[in-house]
mmJSON file of the N, C-alpha and C atoms, coordinates in Angstrom:
{"data_MODEL":{"atom_site":{
"group_PDB":["ATOM","ATOM","ATOM","ATOM","ATOM","ATOM","ATOM","ATOM","ATOM","ATOM","ATOM","ATOM","ATOM","ATOM","ATOM","ATOM","ATOM","ATOM","ATOM","ATOM","ATOM","ATOM","ATOM","ATOM","ATOM","ATOM","ATOM","ATOM","ATOM","ATOM","ATOM","ATOM","ATOM","ATOM","ATOM","ATOM","ATOM","ATOM","ATOM","ATOM","ATOM","ATOM","ATOM","ATOM","ATOM","ATOM","ATOM","ATOM","ATOM","ATOM","ATOM","ATOM","ATOM","ATOM","ATOM","ATOM","ATOM","ATOM","ATOM","ATOM","ATOM","ATOM","ATOM","ATOM","ATOM","ATOM","ATOM","ATOM","ATOM","ATOM","ATOM","ATOM","ATOM","ATOM","ATOM","ATOM","ATOM","ATOM","ATOM","ATOM","ATOM","ATOM","ATOM","ATOM","ATOM","ATOM","ATOM","ATOM","ATOM","ATOM","ATOM","ATOM","ATOM","ATOM","ATOM","ATOM","ATOM","ATOM","ATOM","ATOM","ATOM","ATOM","ATOM","ATOM","ATOM","ATOM","ATOM","ATOM","ATOM","ATOM","ATOM","ATOM","ATOM","ATOM","ATOM","ATOM","ATOM","ATOM","ATOM","ATOM","ATOM","ATOM","ATOM","ATOM","ATOM","ATOM","ATOM","ATOM","ATOM","ATOM","ATOM","ATOM","ATOM","ATOM","ATOM","ATOM","ATOM","ATOM","ATOM","ATOM","ATOM","ATOM","ATOM","ATOM","ATOM","ATOM","ATOM","ATOM","ATOM","ATOM","ATOM","ATOM","ATOM"],
"id":[1,2,3,4,5,6,7,8,9,10,11,12,13,14,15,16,17,18,19,20,21,22,23,24,25,26,27,28,29,30,31,32,33,34,35,36,37,38,39,40,41,42,43,44,45,46,47,48,49,50,51,52,53,54,55,56,57,58,59,60,61,62,63,64,65,66,67,68,69,70,71,72,73,74,75,76,77,78,79,80,81,82,83,84,85,86,87,88,89,90,91,92,93,94,95,96,97,98,99,100,101,102,103,104,105,106,107,108,109,110,111,112,113,114,115,116,117,118,119,120,121,122,123,124,125,126,127,128,129,130,131,132,133,134,135,136,137,138,139,140,141,142,143,144,145,146,147,148,149,150,151,152,153],
"type_symbol":["N","C","C","N","C","C","N","C","C","N","C","C","N","C","C","N","C","C","N","C","C","N","C","C","N","C","C","N","C","C","N","C","C","N","C","C","N","C","C","N","C","C","N","C","C","N","C","C","N","C","C","N","C","C","N","C","C","N","C","C","N","C","C","N","C","C","N","C","C","N","C","C","N","C","C","N","C","C","N","C","C","N","C","C","N","C","C","N","C","C","N","C","C","N","C","C","N","C","C","N","C","C","N","C","C","N","C","C","N","C","C","N","C","C","N","C","C","N","C","C","N","C","C","N","C","C","N","C","C","N","C","C","N","C","C","N","C","C","N","C","C","N","C","C","N","C","C","N","C","C","N","C","C"],
"label_atom_id":["N","CA","C","N","CA","C","N","CA","C","N","CA","C","N","CA","C","N","CA","C","N","CA","C","N","CA","C","N","CA","C","N","CA","C","N","CA","C","N","CA","C","N","CA","C","N","CA","C","N","CA","C","N","CA","C","N","CA","C","N","CA","C","N","CA","C","N","CA","C","N","CA","C","N","CA","C","N","CA","C","N","CA","C","N","CA","C","N","CA","C","N","CA","C","N","CA","C","N","CA","C","N","CA","C","N","CA","C","N","CA","C","N","CA","C","N","CA","C","N","CA","C","N","CA","C","N","CA","C","N","CA","C","N","CA","C","N","CA","C","N","CA","C","N","CA","C","N","CA","C","N","CA","C","N","CA","C","N","CA","C","N","CA","C","N","CA","C","N","CA","C","N","CA","C","N","CA","C"],
"label_alt_id":[null,null,null,null,null,null,null,null,null,null,null,null,null,null,null,null,null,null,null,null,null,null,null,null,null,null,null,null,null,null,null,null,null,null,null,null,null,null,null,null,null,null,null,null,null,null,null,null,null,null,null,null,null,null,null,null,null,null,null,null,null,null,null,null,null,null,null,null,null,null,null,null,null,null,null,null,null,null,null,null,null,null,null,null,null,null,null,null,null,null,null,null,null,null,null,null,null,null,null,null,null,null,null,null,null,null,null,null,null,null,null,null,null,null,null,null,null,null,null,null,null,null,null,null,null,null,null,null,null,null,null,null,null,null,null,null,null,null,null,null,null,null,null,null,null,null,null,null,null,null,null,null,null],
"label_comp_id":["MET","MET","MET","THR","THR","THR","ALA","ALA","ALA","GLY","GLY","GLY","ASP","ASP","ASP","ALA","ALA","ALA","HIS","HIS","HIS","ARG","ARG","ARG","ARG","ARG","ARG","ARG","ARG","ARG","ARG","ARG","ARG","ARG","ARG","ARG","PRO","PRO","PRO","GLY","GLY","GLY","LEU","LEU","LEU","SER","SER","SER","ILE","ILE","ILE","ALA","ALA","ALA","MET","MET","MET","GLY","GLY","GLY","ASN","ASN","ASN","ALA","ALA","ALA","SER","SER","SER","HIS","HIS","HIS","GLU","GLU","GLU","VAL","VAL","VAL","GLN","GLN","GLN","ARG","ARG","ARG","ALA","ALA","ALA","ALA","ALA","ALA","ARG","ARG","ARG","ARG","ARG","ARG","VAL","VAL","VAL","THR","THR","THR","ALA","ALA","ALA","SER","SER","SER","ASN","ASN","ASN","GLU","GLU","GLU","GLU","GLU","GLU","GLU","GLU","GLU","GLY","GLY","GLY","PHE","PHE","PHE","ALA","ALA","ALA","ASN","ASN","ASN","ALA","ALA","ALA","VAL","VAL","VAL","GLU","GLU","GLU","GLN","GLN","GLN","PHE","PHE","PHE","ILE","ILE","ILE","LEU","LEU","LEU"],
"label_asym_id":["A","A","A","A","A","A","A","A","A","A","A","A","A","A","A","A","A","A","A","A","A","A","A","A","A","A","A","A","A","A","A","A","A","A","A","A","A","A","A","A","A","A","A","A","A","A","A","A","A","A","A","A","A","A","A","A","A","A","A","A","A","A","A","A","A","A","A","A","A","A","A","A","A","A","A","A","A","A","A","A","A","A","A","A","A","A","A","A","A","A","A","A","A","A","A","A","A","A","A","A","A","A","A","A","A","A","A","A","A","A","A","A","A","A","A","A","A","A","A","A","A","A","A","A","A","A","A","A","A","A","A","A","A","A","A","A","A","A","A","A","A","A","A","A","A","A","A","A","A","A","A","A","A"],
"label_entity_id":["1","1","1","1","1","1","1","1","1","1","1","1","1","1","1","1","1","1","1","1","1","1","1","1","1","1","1","1","1","1","1","1","1","1","1","1","1","1","1","1","1","1","1","1","1","1","1","1","1","1","1","1","1","1","1","1","1","1","1","1","1","1","1","1","1","1","1","1","1","1","1","1","1","1","1","1","1","1","1","1","1","1","1","1","1","1","1","1","1","1","1","1","1","1","1","1","1","1","1","1","1","1","1","1","1","1","1","1","1","1","1","1","1","1","1","1","1","1","1","1","1","1","1","1","1","1","1","1","1","1","1","1","1","1","1","1","1","1","1","1","1","1","1","1","1","1","1","1","1","1","1","1","1"],
"label_seq_id":[1,1,1,2,2,2,3,3,3,4,4,4,5,5,5,6,6,6,7,7,7,8,8,8,9,9,9,10,10,10,11,11,11,12,12,12,13,13,13,14,14,14,15,15,15,16,16,16,17,17,17,18,18,18,19,19,19,20,20,20,21,21,21,22,22,22,23,23,23,24,24,24,25,25,25,26,26,26,27,27,27,28,28,28,29,29,29,30,30,30,31,31,31,32,32,32,33,33,33,34,34,34,35,35,35,36,36,36,37,37,37,38,38,38,39,39,39,40,40,40,41,41,41,42,42,42,43,43,43,44,44,44,45,45,45,46,46,46,47,47,47,48,48,48,49,49,49,50,50,50,51,51,51],
"pdbx_PDB_ins_code":[null,null,null,null,null,null,null,null,null,null,null,null,null,null,null,null,null,null,null,null,null,null,null,null,null,null,null,null,null,null,null,null,null,null,null,null,null,null,null,null,null,null,null,null,null,null,null,null,null,null,null,null,null,null,null,null,null,null,null,null,null,null,null,null,null,null,null,null,null,null,null,null,null,null,null,null,null,null,null,null,null,null,null,null,null,null,null,null,null,null,null,null,null,null,null,null,null,null,null,null,null,null,null,null,null,null,null,null,null,null,null,null,null,null,null,null,null,null,null,null,null,null,null,null,null,null,null,null,null,null,null,null,null,null,null,null,null,null,null,null,null,null,null,null,null,null,null,null,null,null,null,null,null],
"Cartn_x":[-51.793,-53.021,-52.664,-53.402,-53.308,-54.701,-54.825,-56.111,-55.869,-56.752,-56.574,-57.576,-57.365,-58.273,-57.55,-56.275,-55.499,-54.955,-54.761,-54.246,-52.729,-52.17,-50.721,-50.246,-49.171,-48.595,-47.485,-47.85,-46.899,-47.324,-46.504,-46.847,-48.17,-49.045,-50.375,-50.287,-50.871,-50.849,-51.825,-51.771,-52.698,-54.128,-54.321,-55.658,-55.606,-56.347,-56.42,-57.842,-57.939,-59.236,-59.31,-60.305,-60.505,-61.47,-61.196,-62.099,-63.338,-64.447,-65.699,-65.666,-64.789,-64.689,-63.628,-63.043,-62.056,-62.736,-61.942,-62.489,-63.009,-63.853,-64.391,-63.273,-62.26,-61.119,-60.411,-60.195,-59.534,-60.42,-61.709,-62.626,-62.676,-62.65,-62.655,-61.368,-60.248,-58.962,-58.789,-59.514,-59.381,-60.156,-59.718,-60.433,-61.684,-61.649,-62.78,-62.945,-64.146,-64.424,-65.077,-64.606,-65.154,-65.815,-66.269,-66.907,-65.878,-66.347,-65.445,-64.635,-63.608,-62.801,-63.617,-64.63,-65.494,-66.439,-66.597,-67.483,-66.673,-65.418,-64.526,-64.269,-64.107,-63.892,-62.658,-61.562,-60.345,-60.554,-61.139,-61.406,-62.342,-63.349,-64.273,-63.548,-62.649,-61.898,-61.016,-60.349,-59.501,-60.351,-61.454,-62.343,-62.866,-63.263,-63.889,-62.89,-61.737,-60.834,-59.566,-59.243,-57.981,-58.206,-59.084,-59.288,-60.155],
"Cartn_y":[91.909,92.455,93.543,94.617,95.666,95.913,95.998,96.311,97.374,98.343,99.374,100.487,101.516,102.647,103.969,103.907,105.123,105.102,106.29,106.417,106.306,105.413,105.218,105.519,106.261,106.598,105.611,104.391,103.347,102.706,101.814,101.073,100.352,100.422,99.827,98.3,97.636,96.177,95.588,94.287,93.615,93.708,93.694,93.782,94.748,95.831,96.795,96.771,96.676,96.587,97.68,98.541,99.601,99.113,99.51,99.207,100.102,99.633,100.38,101.726,101.881,103.147,104.077,103.691,104.537,105.751,106.755,107.953,107.594,108.44,108.2,108.179,108.993,109.02,107.663,107.094,105.789,104.715,104.757,103.764,103.844,105.046,105.199,104.669,104.797,104.352,102.838,102.193,100.742,99.981,98.773,97.912,97.317,97.089,96.529,97.271,97.221,97.803,96.721,96.576,95.585,96.308,95.568,96.143,96.933,97.671,98.457,97.542,98.113,97.323,96.875,97.621,97.233,96.089,95.855,94.797,93.632,93.49,92.414,92.451,93.655,93.829,93.134,93.161,92.513,91.009,90.408,88.96,88.617,89.438,89.206,89.284,90.249,90.407,89.187,88.695,87.519,86.325,86.129,85.004,85.123,86.326,86.521,86.544,87.189,87.411,86.562,85.944,85.2,83.696,83.288,81.841,81.218],
"Cartn_z":[25.38,25.907,26.906,26.859,27.857,28.391,29.706,30.329,31.38,31.46,32.473,32.345,33.19,33.185,32.963,32.604,32.359,30.942,30.382,29.018,29.061,28.303,28.246,26.835,26.743,25.437,25.111,24.87,24.533,23.236,22.775,21.573,21.79,20.826,20.947,20.921,21.918,21.951,20.94,20.766,19.863,20.35,21.659,22.236,23.399,23.309,24.409,24.96,26.276,26.94,27.99,27.863,28.845,29.925,31.135,32.234,32.104,32.579,32.479,33.175,34.168,34.889,34.298,33.165,32.496,31.875,31.585,30.938,29.545,29.01,27.665,26.633,26.833,25.905,25.882,27.049,27.131,26.517,26.804,26.251,24.729,24.175,22.709,22.082,22.789,22.245,22.319,23.214,23.397,22.327,22.078,21.131,21.773,23.08,23.817,25.133,25.707,27.019,27.861,29.1,30.018,31.191,32.152,33.338,34.155,35.128,35.974,36.88,37.507,38.428,39.644,40.02,41.144,40.766,39.467,38.97,38.373,38.834,38.393,36.89,36.363,34.931,34.397,35.152,34.665,34.564,35.579,35.547,34.395,34.177,33.058,31.718,31.576,30.327,30.074,31.113,30.953,30.525,31.182,30.827,29.405,29.011,27.702,26.55,26.743,25.624,25.647,26.767,26.868,26.987,27.856,28.09,27.035],
"occupancy":[1.0,1.0,1.0,1.0,1.0,1.0,1.0,1.0,1.0,1.0,1.0,1.0,1.0,1.0,1.0,1.0,1.0,1.0,1.0,1.0,1.0,1.0,1.0,1.0,1.0,1.0,1.0,1.0,1.0,1.0,1.0,1.0,1.0,1.0,1.0,1.0,1.0,1.0,1.0,1.0,1.0,1.0,1.0,1.0,1.0,1.0,1.0,1.0,1.0,1.0,1.0,1.0,1.0,1.0,1.0,1.0,1.0,1.0,1.0,1.0,1.0,1.0,1.0,1.0,1.0,1.0,1.0,1.0,1.0,1.0,1.0,1.0,1.0,1.0,1.0,1.0,1.0,1.0,1.0,1.0,1.0,1.0,1.0,1.0,1.0,1.0,1.0,1.0,1.0,1.0,1.0,1.0,1.0,1.0,1.0,1.0,1.0,1.0,1.0,1.0,1.0,1.0,1.0,1.0,1.0,1.0,1.0,1.0,1.0,1.0,1.0,1.0,1.0,1.0,1.0,1.0,1.0,1.0,1.0,1.0,1.0,1.0,1.0,1.0,1.0,1.0,1.0,1.0,1.0,1.0,1.0,1.0,1.0,1.0,1.0,1.0,1.0,1.0,1.0,1.0,1.0,1.0,1.0,1.0,1.0,1.0,1.0,1.0,1.0,1.0,1.0,1.0,1.0],
"B_iso_or_equiv":[0.0,0.0,0.0,0.0,0.0,0.0,0.0,0.0,0.0,0.0,0.0,0.0,0.0,0.0,0.0,0.0,0.0,0.0,0.0,0.0,0.0,0.0,0.0,0.0,0.0,0.0,0.0,0.0,0.0,0.0,0.0,0.0,0.0,0.0,0.0,0.0,0.0,0.0,0.0,0.0,0.0,0.0,0.0,0.0,0.0,0.0,0.0,0.0,0.0,0.0,0.0,0.0,0.0,0.0,0.0,0.0,0.0,0.0,0.0,0.0,0.0,0.0,0.0,0.0,0.0,0.0,0.0,0.0,0.0,0.0,0.0,0.0,0.0,0.0,0.0,0.0,0.0,0.0,0.0,0.0,0.0,0.0,0.0,0.0,0.0,0.0,0.0,0.0,0.0,0.0,0.0,0.0,0.0,0.0,0.0,0.0,0.0,0.0,0.0,0.0,0.0,0.0,0.0,0.0,0.0,0.0,0.0,0.0,0.0,0.0,0.0,0.0,0.0,0.0,0.0,0.0,0.0,0.0,0.0,0.0,0.0,0.0,0.0,0.0,0.0,0.0,0.0,0.0,0.0,0.0,0.0,0.0,0.0,0.0,0.0,0.0,0.0,0.0,0.0,0.0,0.0,0.0,0.0,0.0,0.0,0.0,0.0,0.0,0.0,0.0,0.0,0.0,0.0],
"pdbx_formal_charge":[null,null,null,null,null,null,null,null,null,null,null,null,null,null,null,null,null,null,null,null,null,null,null,null,null,null,null,null,null,null,null,null,null,null,null,null,null,null,null,null,null,null,null,null,null,null,null,null,null,null,null,null,null,null,null,null,null,null,null,null,null,null,null,null,null,null,null,null,null,null,null,null,null,null,null,null,null,null,null,null,null,null,null,null,null,null,null,null,null,null,null,null,null,null,null,null,null,null,null,null,null,null,null,null,null,null,null,null,null,null,null,null,null,null,null,null,null,null,null,null,null,null,null,null,null,null,null,null,null,null,null,null,null,null,null,null,null,null,null,null,null,null,null,null,null,null,null,null,null,null,null,null,null],
"auth_seq_id":[1,1,1,2,2,2,3,3,3,4,4,4,5,5,5,6,6,6,7,7,7,8,8,8,9,9,9,10,10,10,11,11,11,12,12,12,13,13,13,14,14,14,15,15,15,16,16,16,17,17,17,18,18,18,19,19,19,20,20,20,21,21,21,22,22,22,23,23,23,24,24,24,25,25,25,26,26,26,27,27,27,28,28,28,29,29,29,30,30,30,31,31,31,32,32,32,33,33,33,34,34,34,35,35,35,36,36,36,37,37,37,38,38,38,39,39,39,40,40,40,41,41,41,42,42,42,43,43,43,44,44,44,45,45,45,46,46,46,47,47,47,48,48,48,49,49,49,50,50,50,51,51,51],
"auth_comp_id":["MET","MET","MET","THR","THR","THR","ALA","ALA","ALA","GLY","GLY","GLY","ASP","ASP","ASP","ALA","ALA","ALA","HIS","HIS","HIS","ARG","ARG","ARG","ARG","ARG","ARG","ARG","ARG","ARG","ARG","ARG","ARG","ARG","ARG","ARG","PRO","PRO","PRO","GLY","GLY","GLY","LEU","LEU","LEU","SER","SER","SER","ILE","ILE","ILE","ALA","ALA","ALA","MET","MET","MET","GLY","GLY","GLY","ASN","ASN","ASN","ALA","ALA","ALA","SER","SER","SER","HIS","HIS","HIS","GLU","GLU","GLU","VAL","VAL","VAL","GLN","GLN","GLN","ARG","ARG","ARG","ALA","ALA","ALA","ALA","ALA","ALA","ARG","ARG","ARG","ARG","ARG","ARG","VAL","VAL","VAL","THR","THR","THR","ALA","ALA","ALA","SER","SER","SER","ASN","ASN","ASN","GLU","GLU","GLU","GLU","GLU","GLU","GLU","GLU","GLU","GLY","GLY","GLY","PHE","PHE","PHE","ALA","ALA","ALA","ASN","ASN","ASN","ALA","ALA","ALA","VAL","VAL","VAL","GLU","GLU","GLU","GLN","GLN","GLN","PHE","PHE","PHE","ILE","ILE","ILE","LEU","LEU","LEU"],
"auth_asym_id":["A","A","A","A","A","A","A","A","A","A","A","A","A","A","A","A","A","A","A","A","A","A","A","A","A","A","A","A","A","A","A","A","A","A","A","A","A","A","A","A","A","A","A","A","A","A","A","A","A","A","A","A","A","A","A","A","A","A","A","A","A","A","A","A","A","A","A","A","A","A","A","A","A","A","A","A","A","A","A","A","A","A","A","A","A","A","A","A","A","A","A","A","A","A","A","A","A","A","A","A","A","A","A","A","A","A","A","A","A","A","A","A","A","A","A","A","A","A","A","A","A","A","A","A","A","A","A","A","A","A","A","A","A","A","A","A","A","A","A","A","A","A","A","A","A","A","A","A","A","A","A","A","A"],
"auth_atom_id":["N","CA","C","N","CA","C","N","CA","C","N","CA","C","N","CA","C","N","CA","C","N","CA","C","N","CA","C","N","CA","C","N","CA","C","N","CA","C","N","CA","C","N","CA","C","N","CA","C","N","CA","C","N","CA","C","N","CA","C","N","CA","C","N","CA","C","N","CA","C","N","CA","C","N","CA","C","N","CA","C","N","CA","C","N","CA","C","N","CA","C","N","CA","C","N","CA","C","N","CA","C","N","CA","C","N","CA","C","N","CA","C","N","CA","C","N","CA","C","N","CA","C","N","CA","C","N","CA","C","N","CA","C","N","CA","C","N","CA","C","N","CA","C","N","CA","C","N","CA","C","N","CA","C","N","CA","C","N","CA","C","N","CA","C","N","CA","C","N","CA","C","N","CA","C","N","CA","C"],
"pdbx_PDB_model_num":[1,1,1,1,1,1,1,1,1,1,1,1,1,1,1,1,1,1,1,1,1,1,1,1,1,1,1,1,1,1,1,1,1,1,1,1,1,1,1,1,1,1,1,1,1,1,1,1,1,1,1,1,1,1,1,1,1,1,1,1,1,1,1,1,1,1,1,1,1,1,1,1,1,1,1,1,1,1,1,1,1,1,1,1,1,1,1,1,1,1,1,1,1,1,1,1,1,1,1,1,1,1,1,1,1,1,1,1,1,1,1,1,1,1,1,1,1,1,1,1,1,1,1,1,1,1,1,1,1,1,1,1,1,1,1,1,1,1,1,1,1,1,1,1,1,1,1,1,1,1,1,1,1]
}}}
């Protein structure tokens, strides 16, 4: 799993999650989009997609 708000040129993970405050380019490249970091997006992504 990869979660973040920046575009990384690395091998694509099985699950990529863009933060809600990420650029549109990053959001389009991700498999899923969660809330922004100010809205606890990472915690929400872990709860929804991992646990």
